[in-house]
TORKE-650819 format. One record per residue: residue number from 1; x, y, z of N, C-alpha, C in turn. Coordinates in steps of 0.001 Angstrom, whole numbers, padded with zeros to 6 digits. Example, Ala and Ser with C-alpha at 12.3 -4.5 7.8 and 13.67 -1.06 7.14 Angstrom:
<recs>
REC doke     npx     npy     npz    capx    capy    capz     cpx     cpy     cpz
REC    1  013190 -005690  007800  012300 -004500  007800  013200 -003300  007800
REC    2  012850 -002250  007080  013670 -001060  007140  012900  000030  007870
</recs>
This chain:
<recs>
REC doke     npx     npy     npz    capx    capy    capz     cpx     cpy     cpz
REC    1  059032  116177  054055  060102  115326  053932  061385  116066  054461
REC    2  061731  117248  054137  062860  117980  054643  062755  118137  056112
REC    3  061642  118257  056702  061561  118425  058089  061750  117010  058900
REC    4  061353  116120  058311  061581  114685  058693  063189  114496  058799
REC    5  063761  114726  057627  065245  114596  057567  066058  115586  058569
REC    6  065512  116726  058751  066090  117511  059748  066005  116897  061101
REC    7  064744  116389  061449  064449  115865  062723  065530  114695  063210
REC    8  065503  113670  061889  066302  112586  062202  067943  112918  062446
REC    9  068342  113850  061654  069640  114417  061875  069944  115025  063106
REC   10  068797  115781  063584  068917  116412  064983  069042  115222  065981
REC   11  068335  114248  066026  068200  113213  066885  069672  112343  066912
REC   12  070128  112172  065527  071540  111516  065567  072395  112204  066036
REC   13  072428  113637  065853  073453  114459  066515  073436  114463  067970
REC   14  072224  114565  068655  071915  114564  070024  072495  113229  070544
REC   15  072272  112258  069902  072627  110821  070379  074269  110720  070418
REC   16  074859  111269  069416  076286  111261  069273  076869  112108  070203
REC   17  076455  113220  070432  076977  113933  071482  076932  113475  072920
REC   18  075749  113037  073299  075441  112367  074583  076315  111115  074736
REC   19  076337  110297  073757  077119  109207  073935  078632  109469  074222
REC   20  079162  110611  073684  080658  110770  073682  080703  111694  074801
REC   21  079771  112067  075496  079872  112953  076781  080865  112311  077940
REC   22  081878  112897  078110  082992  112491  079067  082513  112145  080514
REC   23  082692  111231  081141  082374  111025  082437  083519  111660  083316
REC   24  083146  112593  084230  084032  113138  085007  083410  113118  086489
REC   25  084328  113245  087528  083649  113145  089004  084679  113423  089870
REC   26  084145  113528  091237  085050  113813  092356  084554  112881  093504
REC   27  085419  112158  094111  085122  111317  095212  085885  111524  096337
REC   28  085313  111754  097473  085787  112029  098788  086320  110474  099393
REC   29  087508  110429  099880  087980  109061  100419  088540  109464  101912
REC   30  088474  108434  102587  089214  108459  104007  090281  107476  103767
REC   31  091578  107917  103962  092756  106981  104042  092807  106809  105672
REC   32  092459  105343  106144  092377  105050  107538  093613  104219  107683
REC   33  094187  104457  109215  095085  103644  109534  094486  103159  111052
REC   34  094368  101865  111122  093996  101277  112345  095264  100907  113210
REC   35  095390  101419  114352  096404  101147  115232  096279  099951  116176
REC   36  097150  099425  116705  097050  098239  117578  096183  098515  118742
REC   37  096346  099646  119249  095539  100219  120588  094171  100450  120272
REC   38  093560  100170  119194  092300  100398  118831  091965  101704  118480
REC   39  092764  102576  118388  092440  103947  117989  092880  104141  116319
REC   40  091838  104667  115522  092097  105008  114233  092058  106236  113708
REC   41  092979  106551  112618  092857  108072  112221  092752  107945  110738
REC   42  092043  108927  110237  091709  108913  108733  092142  110430  108317
REC   43  092782  110230  107045  093317  111493  106283  092390  111754  105042
REC   44  091749  112742  105041  090718  113020  103813  091633  113303  102611
REC   45  091106  112595  101648  091697  112589  100113  090448  112950  099316
REC   46  090818  113297  097964  089882  113547  097018  090312  112951  095714
REC   47  089572  112118  094952  090045  111657  093719  089174  112471  092569
REC   48  089948  113115  091676  089194  113825  090469  089670  112994  089301
REC   49  088485  112750  088592  088834  111896  087367  088008  112138  086192
REC   50  088504  111838  085009  087767  111584  083750  088013  110294  083255
REC   51  087700  109967  082028  087908  108516  081659  089309  108263  081393
REC   52  090151  109080  081457  091690  108845  081017  092412  109120  082232
REC   53  092365  110185  082854  093228  110771  083880  092590  110888  085317
REC   54  093388  110618  086336  093003  110723  087687  093873  111511  088337
REC   55  093542  112209  089569  094423  112881  090504  093878  112636  091712
REC   56  094625  111878  092661  094325  111445  094183  095043  112346  094946
REC   57  094361  113243  095872  095130  114308  096408  094625  114616  097926
REC   58  095602  114609  098785  095497  114947  100205  094767  116261  100244
REC   59  093662  116377  100999  092945  117535  101165  092481  117790  102590
REC   60  093299  117559  103528  093013  117745  105086  093803  117247  105830
REC   61  093611  117274  106990  094647  116735  108092  094043  115359  108858
REC   62  094815  114735  109295  094364  113394  109937  093391  113629  111086
REC   63  092292  112958  111211  091381  113059  112589  091223  111605  112958
REC   64  090884  111522  114198  090559  110482  114801  089178  109953  114487
REC   65  089060  108662  114080  087832  107984  113514  087066  107529  114878
REC   66  085696  107821  114946  084876  107367  115985  084016  106371  115389
REC   67  084194  105040  115765  083499  104077  115101  082117  103777  115753
REC   68  081754  104544  116656  080424  104433  117241  079410  105185  116471
REC   69  080046  106012  115556  079091  106846  114508  079289  106307  113223
REC   70  078273  106529  112307  078300  106227  110898  079143  107236  110110
REC   71  079360  106791  109044  080191  107580  108150  079354  108903  107766
REC   72  078128  108829  107640  077243  110080  107373  077230  110965  108461
REC   73  077226  110426  109747  077010  111361  111005  078467  111948  110894
REC   74  079484  111292  110711  080894  111891  110780  080924  113047  109806
REC   75  080585  112702  108592  080543  113736  107436  079867  115003  107839
REC   76  078583  114954  108204  077874  115933  108646  078291  116877  109740
REC   77  079029  116253  110779  079506  117067  111855  080861  117468  111540
REC   78  081540  117350  110367  082839  117805  110262  083797  116491  110338
REC   79  084029  116119  111631  084677  114841  111661  085842  114564  110910
REC   80  086169  113247  110488  087291  112977  109558  087257  113506  108200
REC   81  086069  114022  107777  085973  114673  106466  086241  116054  106422
REC   82  086590  116782  107600  086846  118164  107567  087971  118546  106593
REC   83  087804  119545  105985  088785  119909  104893  089349  121235  105080
REC   84  090626  121578  104591  091203  122780  104496  091334  123397  103064
REC   85  091360  124667  102964  091394  125328  101705  092671  124960  101023
REC   86  092739  124697  099774  093915  124667  099060  093897  125693  097815
REC   87  094973  126510  097968  095090  127643  096858  094804  126969  095384
REC   88  094258  127567  094647  094139  127385  093195  095476  127033  092632
REC   89  095718  125904  091945  097005  125587  091157  098079  125291  092076
REC   90  097868  125215  093380  098882  124718  094274  098795  123200  094431
REC   91  100011  122482  094704  099864  121070  094855  099930  120679  096346
REC   92  099158  119705  096660  099112  119197  098131  100450  118560  098513
REC   93  100580  118261  099851  101754  117537  100174  101817  116211  099597
REC   94  100747  115420  099578  100663  114098  098802  099715  114030  097761
REC   95  100094  113649  096601  099182  113426  095532  099613  112297  094623
REC   96  098798  111832  093687  099033  110625  092787  098354  111070  091467
REC   97  099151  111339  090533  098562  111690  089300  098847  110366  088254
REC   98  097763  109983  087569  097939  109042  086653  097212  109300  085366
REC   99  097802  108800  084117  097280  109126  082845  097503  107819  082104
REC  100  096179  107152  081713  096151  105982  081183  096728  105875  079722
REC  101  096509  107005  079136  096900  107188  077712  098434  107271  077595
REC  102  099054  108014  078432  100628  108027  078252  101233  106918  079335
REC  103  100413  106361  079981  101084  105170  081001  101849  105997  082177
REC  104  101480  107081  082517  102366  107876  083513  101746  107678  084943
REC  105  102687  107701  085837  102362  107814  087318  103277  108727  087812
REC  106  102813  109858  088377  103660  110875  089120  102829  110877  090473
REC  107  103782  110927  091605  103307  111016  092748  104299  111766  093722
REC  108  103709  112186  094790  104645  112966  095867  104344  112441  097003
REC  109  105371  112225  097806  105214  111559  099173  106515  112189  099982
REC  110  106266  112117  101368  107352  112664  102411  108336  111532  102801
REC  111  109453  111771  102955  110415  110672  103588  111191  111364  104567
REC  112  111175  111358  105576  111575  111910  106838  111635  113573  106783
REC  113  110381  114034  106390  110277  115493  106277  110616  116070  104895
REC  114  111156  115140  104095  111655  115718  102687  110695  115233  101647
REC  115  110292  116183  100877  109249  115817  099730  109929  115275  098522
REC  116  109438  114105  097910  110035  113614  096901  108779  113489  095847
REC  117  109068  114031  094559  108196  113786  093445  108771  112734  092463
REC  118  107975  111771  092434  108544  110621  091734  107773  110191  090491
REC  119  108510  109765  089332  107780  109645  088054  107955  108095  087887
REC  120  106900  107278  087794  106895  106032  087534  105829  105608  086332
REC  121  105831  104394  086130  104765  103996  085003  103734  103320  085714
REC  122  102455  103277  085031  101328  102549  085706  101642  100932  085506
REC  123  101426  100373  086671  101716  098889  086681  100372  098244  086651
REC  124  100221  097260  085641  099058  096288  085707  098907  095408  086900
REC  125  097678  095768  087556  097579  094965  089043  096699  093609  088572
REC  126  097314  092426  088915  096537  091325  088640  095228  091049  089535
REC  127  094260  091626  089179  093050  091476  090024  092387  090124  089728
REC  128  091756  089563  090781  090982  088433  090595  089512  088794  091057
REC  129  088461  088655  090235  087161  088895  090525  086465  087887  091143
REC  130  085578  088146  092053  084751  087180  092799  083412  087331  092791
REC  131  082632  086258  093134  081358  086363  092956  080567  087063  093990
REC  132  081309  087479  095097  080659  088295  096220  080288  089664  095836
REC  133  079008  090050  096358  078516  091405  095981  078005  092070  097151
REC  134  078106  093322  097381  077568  094126  098551  077236  095438  098093
REC  135  076290  096178  098816  076043  097606  098406  076940  098482  099427
REC  136  077361  099470  098747  078005  100600  099341  077121  101966  099044
REC  137  076571  102354  099982  075630  103560  099686  074565  103060  098794
REC  138  074349  103634  097688  073417  103203  096664  073958  102374  095573
REC  139  075310  102076  095680  075946  101398  094570  076233  100034  094756
REC  140  075753  099133  093859  075987  097670  094017  077377  097447  093674
REC  141  078189  096702  094531  079760  096648  094194  079989  095148  094263
REC  142  081155  094662  093447  081770  093428  093462  083125  093463  094087
REC  143  083169  092316  094507  084603  091921  095342  085646  091680  094216
REC  144  086910  092190  094513  088110  091862  093865  089286  091788  094643
REC  145  090141  090786  094418  091566  090743  095248  092637  090656  094235
REC  146  093790  091225  095062  095134  091124  094302  096286  091273  095098
REC  147  097337  090792  094695  098755  091219  095604  099226  092097  094715
REC  148  099681  093277  095279  100399  094361  094567  101369  095095  095499
REC  149  102584  094880  094959  103870  095388  095538  103953  095025  096995
REC  150  103806  093645  097292  103933  093168  098571  102827  093216  099583
REC  151  101663  093626  099081  100506  093583  099975  099313  092861  099262
REC  152  098586  092174  100107  097145  091468  099543  096171  092459  099880
REC  153  095353  092809  098684  094275  093914  098894  092882  093195  098530
REC  154  091962  093625  099293  090631  093400  098876  089894  094629  098442
REC  155  089381  094628  097333  088735  095977  096820  087215  095625  096590
REC  156  086581  096691  096652  085023  096572  096232  084796  097725  095223
REC  157  084394  097344  093962  084200  098334  092932  082742  098357  092454
REC  158  082401  099273  091647  080965  099407  091230  080983  099612  089665
REC  159  080461  098591  088834  080551  098808  087505  079464  099814  087012
REC  160  078633  100287  087952  077723  101404  087647  078428  102677  087162
REC  161  079612  102780  087856  080622  103965  087253  081739  103277  086598
REC  162  081636  103154  085311  082728  102377  084560  084071  102963  084325
REC  163  084428  103592  085458  085887  104281  085468  086978  103406  086085
REC  164  088142  103286  085439  089197  102410  085915  090130  103124  086986
REC  165  089555  103750  087885  090294  104443  088747  089890  104102  090282
REC  166  090900  104534  091264  090459  104356  092655  091494  104938  093501
REC  167  091561  104795  094665  092415  105686  095826  093927  105066  095620
REC  168  094657  105969  095979  096313  105799  096109  096608  105291  094534
REC  169  097269  104215  094485  097761  103656  093315  096942  102539  092660
REC  170  095737  102237  093444  095121  101110  093050  093977  101487  092049
REC  171  094016  100572  090897  093226  101045  089638  093145  099602  088849
REC  172  092711  099665  087795  092638  098770  086803  091300  097724  086754
REC  173  090356  098215  087602  089084  097400  087582  087985  097848  086686
REC  174  086976  097120  086308  085964  097710  085421  084966  098366  086008
REC  175  085467  099245  087019  084590  100206  087694  085181  100872  088733
REC  176  084677  101982  089308  085308  102753  090399  085293  102147  091720
REC  177  086644  102079  092228  086962  101394  093520  086333  102321  094644
REC  178  085409  101590  095572  084860  102408  096522  085628  102116  097959
REC  179  085779  100874  098220  086507  100466  099332  087633  099609  099114
REC  180  088728  099669  100006  089703  098720  099801  090171  098487  101269
REC  181  090627  097158  101593  091379  096794  102955  092707  095977  102427
REC  182  093596  096088  103369  094638  095099  103035  094744  094037  104106
REC  183  095721  093084  103729  095486  091765  104531  095656  091895  106138
REC  184  096571  092799  106518  096715  092989  108089  095504  093663  108662
REC  185  094778  094110  107874  093640  095125  108583  094113  096452  109008
REC  186  095325  096657  108969  095830  098105  109498  095493  099303  108435
REC  187  095381  099226  107114  095192  100129  106282  093821  100098  105484
REC  188  093038  101062  105414  091747  100972  104783  091511  102352  103853
REC  189  090911  102078  102805  090573  103252  101900  088949  103170  101747
REC  190  088214  104264  102028  086975  104261  102105  086320  105479  101452
REC  191  085474  105261  100312  084864  106453  099682  083566  106821  100575
REC  192  083411  108176  100795  082410  108729  101468  081441  109534  100902
REC  193  081755  109954  099690  081020  110900  098983  081463  110875  097377
REC  194  080366  110774  096668  080620  110701  095130  079761  111883  094493
REC  195  080504  112581  093633  079736  113728  092822  080158  113432  091226
REC  196  079149  113059  090559  079337  112755  089145  078803  113933  088319
REC  197  078514  115112  088884  078224  116202  088177  078806  117592  088781
REC  198  080166  117342  088837  081064  118455  089331  081160  119576  088606
REC  199  081764  120675  088983  082273  121710  088039  083218  121260  087237
REC  200  082969  121365  085904  084024  120939  084841  085470  121574  084987
REC  201  085346  122941  085455  086509  123625  085451  087510  123193  086561
REC  202  086755  122790  087809  087509  122577  088969  088001  121226  088671
REC  203  087392  120423  087983  088052  118775  087837  089162  119168  086830
REC  204  088910  119870  085726  090006  120110  084805  091276  120584  085290
REC  205  091197  121469  086282  092183  122214  086963  093063  121201  087787
REC  206  092441  120093  088355  093160  119199  089091  093734  118068  088273
REC  207  093307  118113  087122  093677  117012  086184  094799  117418  085198
REC  208  095316  118716  085265  096379  119085  084433  097567  118379  085159
REC  209  098535  118020  084256  099735  117353  084720  100505  118260  085434
REC  210  100948  117778  086563  101759  118626  087491  102962  119240  087072
REC  211  103243  120483  087329  104520  121208  086630  105504  121179  087550
REC  212  106362  120220  087592  107404  120101  088567  108819  120358  087998
REC  213  109627  121072  088759  110883  121460  088282  111862  120120  088453
REC  214  111780  119493  089571  112678  118434  089905  112001  117133  090029
REC  215  112006  116177  089295  111345  114949  089409  112425  113765  089665
REC  216  112128  112981  090590  112944  111841  091145  112623  110648  090410
REC  217  113636  109975  090010  113417  108658  089361  113087  107682  090574
REC  218  112629  106395  090077  112395  105337  091173  113672  104879  091774
REC  219  114846  104743  091024  115882  104228  091644  116335  105096  092762
REC  220  116352  106477  092735  116584  107531  093772  115705  107467  094841
REC  221  114360  107226  094507  113341  107198  095569  113527  105765  096470
REC  222  113720  104686  095685  113963  103449  096382  115215  103710  097375
REC  223  116234  104318  096800  117475  104228  097699  117084  105352  099001
REC  224  116325  106392  098833  115875  107314  099849  115070  106198  101082
REC  225  114288  105319  100420  113386  104528  101339  114404  103620  102022
REC  226  115404  103091  101415  116349  102321  102066  117294  102760  103174
REC  227  117639  104130  102782  118327  105001  103658  117515  105143  104920
REC  228  116225  105390  104792  115320  105656  105985  115196  104397  106825
REC  229  114943  103290  106015  115000  102091  106808  116122  101826  107760
REC  230  117227  101909  107075  118520  101684  107888  118581  102574  109087
REC  231  118303  103857  108874  118481  104891  109817  117523  104525  110986
REC  232  116257  104130  110559  115450  103868  111513  115752  102662  112362
REC  233  116343  101644  111889  116795  100436  112497  117998  100844  113588
REC  234  118866  101613  112964  120055  101977  113894  119676  102774  114933
REC  235  118555  103737  114883  118068  104422  115998  117477  103520  117160
REC  236  116750  102544  116520  116013  101570  117420  116926  100762  118130
REC  237  117890  100235  117486  118840  099593  118112  119639  100128  119175
REC  238  119864  101588  119012  120640  102364  119948  119738  102510  121230
REC  239  118527  102441  120963  117670  102803  122175  117248  101585  123027
REC  240  117624  100462  122575  117226  099156  123177  118065  098796  124358
REC  241  117481  098111  125462  118374  097691  126635  119296  096614  126190
REC  242  120309  096533  127041  121412  095655  126741  120775  094139  126777
REC  243  121075  093429  125672  120601  092022  125510  119340  091926  124855
REC  244  118559  093153  124456  117272  093027  123826  117424  092867  122490
REC  245  116716  092200  121743  116756  091983  120039  115630  092728  119571
REC  246  116032  093266  118358  115110  094198  117725  114293  093333  116676
REC  247  112902  093473  116715  112053  092704  115769  111967  093608  114515
REC  248  112459  093182  113450  112358  093898  112232  111213  093658  111209
REC  249  110266  092768  111558  109064  092394  110812  108119  093559  110966
REC  250  108273  094533  110099  107341  095692  110229  106578  095822  109067
REC  251  105225  095859  109034  104424  095927  107995  104150  097254  107310
REC  252  104768  098377  108052  104897  099673  107432  106164  100067  106815
REC  253  107212  099263  107207  108547  099707  106849  108884  099325  105418
REC  254  109532  100173  104687  109900  099872  103239  110907  098806  103238
REC  255  110743  098042  102179  111723  096891  101998  113028  097362  101619
REC  256  114182  096931  102383  115554  097656  101950  116052  097033  100787
REC  257  115657  095770  100322  116132  095326  099116  115361  095608  097797
REC  258  114106  095809  097891  113457  096260  096667  112304  096996  096991
REC  259  111399  097337  095997  110176  098321  096179  108968  097285  096211
REC  260  109197  096201  096699  107880  095372  096426  106948  095517  097543
REC  261  107356  096187  098701  106477  096512  099766  106174  098052  099789
REC  262  105125  098574  099228  104884  099926  099078  104516  100525  100665
REC  263  104815  101774  100683  104504  102449  101982  103321  103413  101896
REC  264  102765  103808  102835  101617  104750  102801  101973  105847  103574
REC  265  101589  107141  103009  101914  108340  103685  100736  108789  104642
</recs>
């Protein structure tokens, strides 16, 4: 009888431990920009995550995308997924840290060569789920769409990895986001490799809250974007021939009046 009780207790303990085992992972993404001349470039990023925190970090330099090859071939040959070594505990040029528990978003981006570390709050994205499905790699994915800060996005997420994270600032779906395109077709985020059994210490190191001496608030950041926008327009106007008019409809320019149109680094 004592043996039976011990076995039952052992099984219950094992079940409890396994059910509470935290999901962690590392996803390699490509941040892709499609230019009007048909040439596309991709910057490699990695998403480190657990159930609460994520860190989306630039981990390489932009490389040209060869659309005649598959993603697998590009990854095997180096291609757009080539990486450079980042010193331990160092912060990359661009990163996005989110914490669902504290509702914090901390990100770093460059404006005219100057790096800004900005503290914001996580904003709820009004995703609409659709009945369309497709497979990305081995993962069945569902389509979702939303308008977020001035852009229309189409995302594909997999509920087989029930983590509410994704590339850049996109998140909030009932599964990991593997692909995203925006309405103009110029910008794309694409997962190319998923590791759900990574080194725990490596992931934890990347999920530590960034230790930053100087953090910029959103008001100062938006002002910097506005100044850049106005400076860019002034330079363009000065370079135009007499009588020519400047078209200011720019899908990558920051909105000078508000922050509804997000930029991409």
